[in-house]
Structures are given as structure tokens and as C-alpha cells.
N, C-alpha and C positions, 0 to 999 in steps of 0.2 A: 359223445354230446351231440347233444343238436346243431341242428345247423344256424347260423346265427350267434353261436354261445361259443367265447373260447375260452381259454385259462391261461392269466398268466403269475407267474413267481415276482412279488414284489417284497424286500425283504423279507425274506424267508416263507411270507404267507403266498395261498394259494391265492386266488383274488377270483372270480369267476365277473367277465363281462361278456357286457349286455349289448348289440350291434355291433357298430363302427368300433373296431379295438383302438382304434387313433384315441380315439377321443376317451375313450370308457379311462385307458391306459393314464391322458393328460389327469384326470378327472381326481382318480387313485393314488397317485405319484405324487401329485398337489397335495389333494386332505393329508394324507400321510406325511407327509414332509412338511408341509405348513408354509408350502409358496403358495400365495395368494386365495383367494374363498376368504370366509367369514370367519373368525377365533371362537369358539369353541366359548358356548355361554357357560356363565359358571353358577352355579345351584348349591344350594344350604348354605350355612352362616361362614361369613368371611373368616379369613383364616389370617392368624397372629401375623403377619408379611402385611395383609390387611389392614388391618385391624391400625397397626403401629404405621403407614404408608399416610393412609388415612386421616387420622386425629396428625400426623405431624403435619402435615398438609395446610390440616384445618385452623390447627393454633398457632402457624409461622405466616397466614391471612388474616388471624381476628388481632395477628400480636403490630400487623402492621396499617391496623386500619382499614382494611380493602373488604370492607363487608359484604362486596356483592361476591367474591372471588373464595371467600370464607361461605358464605350462606353457599356459594356451589357442592360443594362439600356433604350438601347436608339434605336429608328427605322430603322438607319443606322448604322452600329459598328463599318465597316468598318471605311468608314468617320469620325466619331468620334473616333473614337480611334487614327486614324493619330493625329489630332489636340491639343486632350488632350496628346499625346504625347509629339507633342511641345513644350506645352505649358510649361513642365518642366523641356525637356530635353534642348532644342534648346533657348527657352526664359527665360528659369534660374530662374522660380519664382519658388520662395519656401513659406515654413509656410504659407499656403492659411487656411484661415476663411471662409466661405460661411456663412452667414445668411439669409437664407429667411425672405419675407413678409407675410403679410395675402394672401392666391391667391383666384382668383376673378373666381370662373367656374373652369375650368382646369388650364389657368394660375396661375405659383407663379414668383411675381418678387423674386430679394434678391440680396445680396451688396458681394462685395469680398473685404478682407482686407489684401493681399500677399508682399510677399518682393521679389523683383528685384535684382539681384548680380550676378556681373561677373567684372575679373579681380583688386578686392579687395574692388570691392566697391558697395553697395546696396547701395537702392533707395526703399521709398514706395510705393507702386500702389496700387490704391481703387475707386474700378466703381461699376457702376450698372449692373442688367438685367434682363432674365425676360426668364421663359423657360413652352412652357407646353407641359400637360399629352393628349398624343394619347391612342387610343385603337388600339393597333398591328392588321396588314389585314390578318396575318397570325394566328398569335401565340395568339392574342383579349388579350392578355397580355397587360397591361395597358405602356408604354413608353414613355421613352422624346421623344415628333418628334423635329427631331434633323434638327439645322440650326448651321452654324458658329455664330452668333452671341447668342449665349446659351453660347459662351465661355469667349466673348468682345463683345458689343452691336457694335464697329466696322469694326468687319469681316461681310467677307460676301464669297460667296462660292469660291473657287477657296484659298484666303487667308492661311496665316498661322504669328504664332507670333516666331520673334527672338531677342536675343540681342549679342550688338557685334559692332565694330566698322561699322559703317554707310557706306553705298554702298558707297555713294558721300557725302562730307564736306556740311554744313550747308551754307545757304547763305543769305542774306540781298538782299532786292526785294526793289527797289527802283521805284516812277514815272517817265514820264517824266522830273519832275520836280527837280528828287531829294528825295523826300518823301518817307518815310517810310513805302512798305506795309504789314501788319502784320494777320494773321489770325484771331488774336482777334479782331482787329477794321475792320476786312473785310472779314466774315464769309463763301460771297461764293469763295474767292479767296485759301482757304484752299489747295483741292485739287491739281488746278492750283497750285501754289508752290509749291507740291509737286513736281508736275510733270517740273517743273522748276528745282528745286535742282537734282531731278536726271537728267534731260541732261546738265543741265551746270554746278551744285556742283565743277565739276574738271577745270570747268577753268576758276571759277570766285575766286579761289586765296586764300579761302580758305582750312581747313585741318579737316579732319573726327572729329566726334563728338563718343561717343560711348554711346549707346539709345536701348532702348527697343521701337520696331517697328514691324507695320503690313505691310506683304513682300506681295503684289499683284500678281496674277496671270497675273493679265493685262495686256498692256504695250507691248514693241517690246525689247525680249532679255533683252541687260543689261541694259537699258534704263525705265525698268519697273518702279516704285516708289515706295519708302517706304512714311507711314504715320508714322511719331515719336510718341511714344504715352509716353515714361519716357525716361529722359537722365541724365544721373550716370556720363559719362566728356563732360564737355563743347569742342565743335570744335570751330574754329574760322569761322567766317561768310565770307564768298567771296562777293560784292558789286556785283551785278546782276541790271542792268537796264532794264526794260522794258518800254512801250510806251506806256503804260495804263495815268489817270491823275485822281486824286485822288478824283477830287469834280464829277466828273463824274461816278467815280466807289464809290463812295458814294450816288450819285444819284439815282443809278442802286439797289445797295444793299438794302436801301431801298422801291423803288418800283419796287421791285419783290417778297417785303410782305405781299403784299396787296393781292394777290392772291397764293391759293396752286399752285402749281405743273409750276411755269413761270420761264421762261427762256430770258435775255436779253443781244445782244452785241450791244457798239455802238463802227465805225469806222471814219478814219479824210478820209474824199474820195481823197485828193489830194494826200496824202500819201500813204494809205490803213495800216496805224496805227490801233490798236485796242485802244481804250482810254475804256470801260469798259467790263467787261463780268459780269454776273449777272447771279445766278440760287438761287430756292427757293426749293426742291423738298426732299421730304420724303426720298428718296436714298441717297442725298446727288452727284449726279451724274451732271457733266457739260453735260447738254443737251444741254448748247449755243452754245460749238463746237462741241459736237459730236452725236446729234439729228436727227435721220433719218421720218423724219412725213412726207404727204401730209400738202404743205404751202396756200393750196384753189387760193384764187382768190388773192392772193400778187403773185403768178406766172404769171398774167395776164399782168405784165412788161414785160417778157419775151414776151410772148409769141404777147404783143402790139407790140415789137418794134422786131420778126419774120414777122405779117404782113405788117408790112412796109415795110421794108432787103426785103422783096419779092414782094416787088410792087403788091400789093393786095390789098389793102385800104392805107390809111392817118390820122391824123388825126381828122381833116374834111373832111375828107373821112365817106361814106355808111358804116353801122355798125349795121344794123338793128334789132332789140330786138324783139323779137316774145315771148309769151309766154311758148311755149316750143320749143324745137328742139329733132329733132330723127338722128340718125346716130346707123350703124350697129346695128340695133334691139333696141336700146335704146337710153328711152325720158330723156333729160336733161328738169330742171326748174329751173324757178330763184328763188331769196326769196318771201316767201309773203309777198303779197300785192303789189307786185315791176308789174306797170302797163304797156304795151307792147308798143314802138313808132315804130314804120314801116321806119318812116323816119331822125332814130338817126344815129347819125355818131360816128366815134369810140372812138373821145373825151368826149360825152356823156354814150356811154356805158360802160364807162371804165370809168367813175367819179361814175355811178348807181351801177357799179358792175358787168351789166347784161351777165349772163352765157349764155344763148342761143345765145346774137349777138357774141361770139368768137366761138359757138361750128359750127354756121353756112358758118365757114370758113374752116372747116374739110376737107372737099369732096377739096379744092382747093390747101390745104396744100400738101407737099410729107412727107410719113413717115415719112422721115428723117428731114422735115426745122426743127422743133423744138429741136431736138438733136445739130441740129448742129452751129442752135442760139446760145444754151445754153454752148456750149463747145468752139465754135470760136470768141465769140464778149464777154461771162459774165466771159469765166475762170473756166464752174463750168463743172465737172463730169469724171476730166481726173486720179482724182487721185497721184496729182501732189502737192496741194498746202500745203506748209515747213511754218506752222505760229511759231515752236520755243515749239510748245505742240503738243496731239494729236490730230487730227479736222479732220471732213467731209470735202465732198469738193461739196458736189451735187451731184445727181441723176438724169438725165433728159433724157432716155432710148430711143430711137427711138421705138414705141411700137405699134402697128397695132390692127387692131381690134376698140373696144370700144372705150379702151385705147388713142388710138389718138386723142379723141374727148375729153376724160374726162382729161388727161394733158395739155390742152391748158387753166384750169379751176384750174389747182394745187392739183387733182385729181388723179387717173389713181395707172400711173407702177410713179412718180413724186415725189423725196423725199427733201429737204432739211431742216437746223437746221437755227437755229437765224442770227448765222453768215454768215451764204450764201447768207441768202434777202437780209442783212445787205451791203456784198459786192453788192448786185444783182444793191441795189439802189444809195449805190458811183458809181459804170457803171456806171446805166442810169441817173444820175445828173452830171457828167463830160465829158463820153462816155473813159475814158481810165479808163481799169482791173489794176488795181495795186491789188497783193494779199495780203491779211491782215496778219499782223503779229501782235504778241506781245510782243517780243521780238529783239532789232532789227540785221538785214542785218548782218552788218558787223562787231556785233559779234562772228559770227562763217561765215562769207562768203557761207550761203546757198545759193545757185540755188533758186531763187522762179521762180514762174508757172509766166507762159506770157499767155496773151493772145489780138488778135486786135481791141477789143472793138468795140465801134461806130460811124457811120459820124457826124460829124457834124446834118445834119439835123436830124437824126433820134434823140438824144439825146433834139435838140430842140421841135420834138415832143413827147418826151415821159412827159419831163420836165411840158412843158403846161397841162397834163394832166394829171399828178400829180398833178402838183397845185390848178387844176380845184377842184380835188378829194380832196384836204386838205382845201378848203376852201368853197364850197358849196357841195361836192356830201356826199361820206359815213362817211369822215373819219374825216368833217368839225367838230365834236362835241368834236374829243379829240385831235386837232388841236388847236382849237380856243384857241385868244389866244397869239398864237407865232408870233414874226412879222418875219425881214429879210425874209430873199431864202426860200420858205417854199412846203414842199411836200411830198404825203402819198400814202399808198395803203391798201387796206384792205381785209381781208383774213377771211373765216372759213369754217373749211376743215371736210367734213362728216367721220365719224370712225365707221366701226363695231361693235356693241359691246356698244357702247358711246350715253348714253341718250341725250348730250348734241356735238355740235362741238369743234374743235378746235381752240379757238382762234388766229389771228395770223394782225400780223400791222407791216409796213415798214416803214419810215418817211424821211428825211432831213432837215436841217435847217443848209442854210449858209455851212461850209467845217463839218460839222456833219450828222451820218447816222445811224440812229439805228434801229433797227428789235428783236419783241419780242413775243411769243410764247407763250399762256398758254392754257396745254388740260382741255376740259370740260369745257374755259371758255368762250361759245356761239359766238354772231358774232366779228368781228376782233374789233370794237371800243368801246366793250362790259366791253375785260380787259386787253388784249394787248394793246390798245389802248393810255389808260392811263398812262401804262408802256413806252413806247417810247416818249408819248409826255414831261414824267417827266423827262425822262432823255436827249431828247434835250432843254428843259427849261438851264435845268446843265451844259449841255455838251460846250456852247461855248467858 
């Protein structure tokens, strides 16, 4: 052994000591015995004991209305303290009793029982929620992974709780025939009825209630919706007419339940009135009106109208379908197993949903052609729709580069919602753009968006192509059995990071047009198609 290096036996372990033996021995013994020095840093998922201990301390502080203390057991203490403080101060929630359930890994379910008191009135509050304990990134402490939903499952980022006189009187929403529409009977209408109450409650003739409610950060100023949770004193609801049809709404609600992350809208083409709107989503968001996603080949309705209106071809004119097409260095393909057809017409390529047929026209179109058609004739993308609740107007920018071609097949920069595509179908069917509304215009005399619409010749060609698609093309299976004047268009939109494409489908039957979208639903006819068909069967 070289000079300055000695060996010691500590607890049966041979330890090499470098330099001064006394100093080295002190540190080795201290480290092994735990006497003095920093505690070892824990890594990895929290243990079962850590999960139990952390959640228990968090619950205890919450029950005692010690917001700052409870927040200190979370990984975002500032945000947690704000909401937990509002829980007792603004929401007037007292006598909180939390009962944890059996943990599953690091997740602890729990039930809450409490009392809401305001103005001499009290009501019980009971609900279930859950929390997850994680390892702190910097502190390595076990901490509650902070989410607003820990405090109440209906809370989202930016939301808070408050008890008092409601910002808007309650409403009794009715359909076009006077049938009452409730959240219990039509769950999809929950957030929509909240939005209608926020905007029209003071116009419908009711008086405010006293409620515990969720006040949402999203919304437009004073019109931001509230979601009532507990009513301490009932207000008098005002009666609010909507354009919805109860039978169509019921069919839409049932149809979207078949597929997760689905949305559908039905409109009356002759008036623009919304007949049904339904969503089946984990987040409860009204994607039917507010979604912003690539619509896939359903966009070919607008693209075909652009080709016709710019004189590049007609429904019976040439639109060859090669196996692939190149534009600006990007290669576009068709669906698997689609046979090329060098002699195809636009009607044939439309009905088969041949991507390359449309891509081949990119060179002949101006950068702004599709954008101008969408805005000027279909009323899209101007941010001026006033449906009665928040909605998205679609976006079809004047794109250059590869996106110029991709936009023609509903990819690239194009974004739509089911509401937008239902409106596109209604315009293609009638030739007139009628801005969709869910509340009659005469209720508040708001100014509706306008657009030129389509010529009779373009409408005739679009209807012929959509009918062909519905009877012998890609939409035939979904539309089978539907009678009357029918037409449809399928679409599948690829999304980065998704194993399956989003399923899109839009169609019409007589004076009803409907469009649906199912995220990761595959081809248009696989998921969105049956949803639209079900609504069209019931919507007449």
C-alpha cells in the first residue's frame, strides 16, 4: 500500500482512507451511521408512505382553511394558494370534511363534504375528486401535483369559485317548438346553456339566483360564462328561444356517444339555423363550434368550387388522378390501394376523394384563389360570425409553398370546425351563405355576416358531385338507406403525433346539413360518417 493510503474496517466493510486517517475515518463513519451530513436525496416515484403522508397533510390543512399551508404541499404553491383561498373566502365554503380512498399508485381519490353559506342561507356540497403525488423537480420532496381539478373536478386552469348573486339570471332555454332544453336531458348543451345564460340572461326577463358557481377565465369580458354548482336561492328563469330542434338534438347526443372525442353540428340550409350541436369529449369543450382542426378532404367542396369558379375545370371536365403528385418539393399520395385514373373527371376524382387530382391544379391557381373563394362565397375566415355563443369562423389563409397545395385537400394551414363544414355544405347545397345562428337574430338585432354565395351553375355541379359521393363514392356506406335529396363528402386529416387520422364527414338530406369530426377516428366514413347519417335520419 502506497504512502498516505490506509485501510480501515467499518461495519465489516474495508474502506480506503486517503490522507489523514482521523479525518477520513470521521467522514466514513458519519456517512454510514447517519450522524451529521446532508440526508441522501431521494429520486424516483414517491413511495406509498410518502403518498399517504403528503396527501394527509394537504387534506388536513385544506380542512382547516389554511390555504398557504395546504399550498406548500403542492408543486405550484402560488396558484394553489389563490384557489384554496377563494374556496373559503369567495365561495363561502365551510365545515370541510375530506375522506381519502385507497390509493392507486401515486393517485389518491377522495370525497368532499362541506357547507356553502351566504346571506343567511346554507346548502350542503358534496363531490369526488382525486390528486396525484409527484417528486418535486428541485426539492425532491413528495408534493401534490397541482391541478385546479384537485379542488373540484369541474375546475380548469384560470377558473375560480365564488358564491353570491349570479352574474346573469337563470334561463329556461326552449327549442324551436317550445320544448324545454335541460342539461340533464341533453348533456352536450351544458356549456352552451351556460354561454346563453351569460349573454342573454338579462334579456330574457328573469331575476338572479344566489349560487355557488365556477367563474371561468375564458370568455369575452362580462359575457364570460359561469357554471352553477349549488343554488342557495332560486332566481326566476327567463324564457329563451333557440333554433335547436329537440328531436335532432337527441339524435346528435346519442350519435356522438358511439365515438370518443367526437362533435357534430346540424343546420337548416334554407335559414342557417342550428338544429343540433353535440360533443362527446373528455374535456367537455364545445369543439363543435370552437374546434380548429384540418378538415381533410371535406375541404374539397370549397376547392372544387374554386376550380369551377376560376374556369380551370368543371364537374364533367378533366381532373386526372395520378398515383402521386409533386409540389414545391413535397410529394402527395392518395389513399392506399386507390387505382390511378389518367382520364378521370372532376366529379369522379371528387367522389373517390383523389388527392393528387386536386394537387395537380395548384400550379394553375393563384396563391389567393382558395382564400378568396372561402371568404367571398362561403363566408369563412372573416371573424364576423355572431351565432349567439362563442364560435370559430374557419381559417383559409392565402398560403404559399407546399401549403398552397396541401390546403386544397384540407391539410396545410386550413382550419375548420364541424359548424364551419356544416355551413359549407349548406352553402354548396343552396348557393346562399346564411350565417349559422343558435339564437334567433330578432332577439338582439345583431348584425349577421354576409357573403356573395355561389352561382346556380356552380351549385348544380357541387350537388351532382356530392350526390355521386353519397350514392356510389366514399360516402356511400355511411349514407346508405337515406332517401330524399342527399349528398356528402368524406375526409381524413393526418395530424403529427397521431397514429390514426381525424375522421371528418359532411352531408345533407333535404333541408338539413350536418358535419362531424372524430379525433383519431380514421377514414371519414368510419366514425364521423355514421354520426352524420344518424343526425340526418332524425333531423327532418
